[in-house]
C-alpha angles and dihedrals in degrees: 000000000000092000119061120235116223138181119234107227097204093099090047100051091114086072125069113264092242091055093050090050090050092050095046092048092050091052092051104253116157094221149325136270093216121217120219095229138071106034092308101099133352112198092195087069094057092120094049102101093190091054093049090048090051092054091049091046091056090054092047093050090058098040094248135135134203125224099163140019125202136216106174097148099057093038088057091060096053096081106010121127120215105036105199147138091312089064093045086061094056105032130084120245088250093060097036095050109157091346095247101155098226091045090052091052093050094048090047089052090050090052091051088055090050089049090062090049091049091049090054091050089052091049091248123143101193135059116190123203155110129283103203120223136234091204103046087092087068096057111120090354128144125246088041123237116260122240088251091057092050092047089052090053093056091045089052089052092050093046092051100039103040092070089048091050090050087067091048089055090046094056098034098249129130129218116225109201115208106228101225143140111280092033131104087251113040104146141013100287096041089051089055091049092047093053090048091050092062096037095254090284112184095233089073119067139142140275108214112219111162099196096083092044089059092049089055095045091248127144107248093190094053088050090059093050094045093049099037094140094049104049098111098160141010128219113193109214126146130209134200116212111209099182132132103078094105093247106073128075131172100268103075097241091242088284119150121270111278093013106148090223091068091084099229136053142182111247138190108282116281101023098081140073102273111120093234100172092053090045094053090047089053092049088051091050093055092047097246107171101163127108126299101221119202110221097193111202119152116140091191097059135056107256092221087065097035100051096060090042089054091050090052091051094051093046090054097044111029090082123186120257113263097258094049092046091050093048091050092050092047092049092049089056 
């Protein structure tokens, strides 16, 4: 494999970082996409050389590397409106503080800057995450939002994220925004508008995760081809759409996570509806050579069984581009 295969640790943050590294190494992963929550990574310790060395030593002990780190939870709080009890559940005490919404946003922005600095200290070039959105609350709402309200939302995003991205430029790290419902960019057209809002600056790119494209009836392969110069990272997560019974729509019906009545579900990689072969061909065609990161999320299967199964699927299907495959075969001879 030319491209490394990593495990995103966000769904494993209930376990100590060393234990996740041990598991991933035993299964055969090449590295980790490390989440900045649990005890896995603390961006506020970016200038603690002993702490950074300890994180790298854990990876080395288990024969793993790191190409990207992720901070979805704090990125979400940068632009969100409202800030409420949902955020209290996902934010550290340091970011939440007294819970004043604007204070939370500013501390979240500061942590996103520290995340870039920590990435640079780790030798990592990509930070993956969310942005939050002050206008997601208006999606599918009645009365509809005016053009002025939408414009203000994109301006708010630019005002809050440009200073963050200045730090990314300063330390030579890129931010890969995961296009996802509840974010400033959640589909094709909102991605276009988001890039325009910040002047298409190179520090801001995209994390391609096809699961939420499928849920929205979008073409995940076309998205790769149309944003070929902005695909900075790839999360490999499948989804199974179980619609068509006349009861299920796309909005979840306020049913609990993993409830079969929701009408769709994340599944262990390879058993869902994502057109993986076409997607990997598209990634080859744009020259993507970064990691394929397994974001394992299947509420109906034990993760200790599912994570190695997902790795096996990716190893079999994330085939090398023709030139790389030919060069490898020629060299082996």
